[in-house]
N, C-alpha and C positions, 0 to 999 in steps of 0.2 A: 562558624559558617555551617549552616544546615542546608544541604543541597541535594540530598538523596532520598528516594530514587528519582531519576529524571527519565523522561521518555526519549527514545532515539530521535535525533533531529530537533530537539526542543531548543529553540534559539532565543528564548526569553532571558533577560538579564538576571544574574544571580548576585546576591549581596554577600560580601565577605568582610571579616575583621582581620586585622593584621597583628599577630602575636606569635611568639615561639614559647616553648616550655620555660625558657629562662628570662624572657623579656617581652616587651611590646615595642612597637615602632610607630613613630610619628611619620606621617606622609607629607609633612610640610616641606615644600621645595622639591618634592618628587613629581616628576612629569608622569602623566598617564602612560606614556610610552615606555617608562622605566619599570613597568610591572608586567610580568608574563605568567600565564597560567600553565602549570606543568601537570601532565597526567602520565602516570606509570600504569601500564597494563599488567595487572596482577596475574592474569592467566596466560601471559605471553612473555615470560622471563623478565618482567618489569620493564618492557620496552618503553622508552620515553617519547612522549609527544609534547611538543611545545605549541600551545594554541596560538593562533594569530588574531584572536578577537581583540576587542577594544575594552579599555578600562576607563572608568570615570570615578575619580576620588570624590566621595560624598562627605567625608569628615577627616581632617588631617590628624585628629587625635591630640591629646595633651597629657603631660605628666601630672597635672593637677596640683593640689587636690581640687576636685576629685579626678581620678584617673579616667580618661576617656579614650577608648580604643579607636584607632584609625579604621575607617571603613571605605570600601570602594565597591562599585558594581562592575561585573564582568559580563559583556555581551559577546557570545561566540560569533566568529565570522562564518560566512557561507562555507569556506574551506573546512572549518572545524566540524561542520555538520554533515560532511560527505560520508558515505557508507564506508570509506577507507580510513576514516578518522574516528577516534574514540567516542566523540559525542554523537556520531552517526551510526554506531553499531553497538549491539548489546554487549555488556561485559562489566567487569568489576575493576575499578581504577582507584589508585591513590592520587588524590588531587591536592595541589598546593600552589599558592602564588609565590613567585620569586620577585623580590624587589631589588633593583640595582641601586645601591647607595654609593656614595663617594668612596667608601672603603671596599666596595665589591658587592657581588650578589649575595642576598640572604634569603634562604627558603623559610617561609612561614609554616605554621602548624598545618599538617596534612589531615585529610579525612578520606575515608573510603566512600566512593560513590558507585552506585549501581545504575548503569544505563540499561533501561529495559525497553523491549518492544511491546507496546500496548496496542490492543485492537482499536 
């Protein structure tokens, strides 16, 4: 997932793939509501914010061959874009989707994103 930098209040959808360091995950039978974007504020003791935006699975993925990573688009909610929320204020955040599977929640690979105030 290549998502940084982004502008404060940018509500455009972002595209994400679903993998961890040790595995990848199929999103077959996973409801869009079973995915949540987590942001940890690096400059605020890693305070956790769980976004309320919407997910749209664009490819469920397959083990192959060939291996096809699962992908989904995340669209932030208006609440996610408020000045009191990470996507609404400048900062450095660790961002990662969490998928709730039948075996429990699984955090996907994270990336650092910079939210910047551009003129």
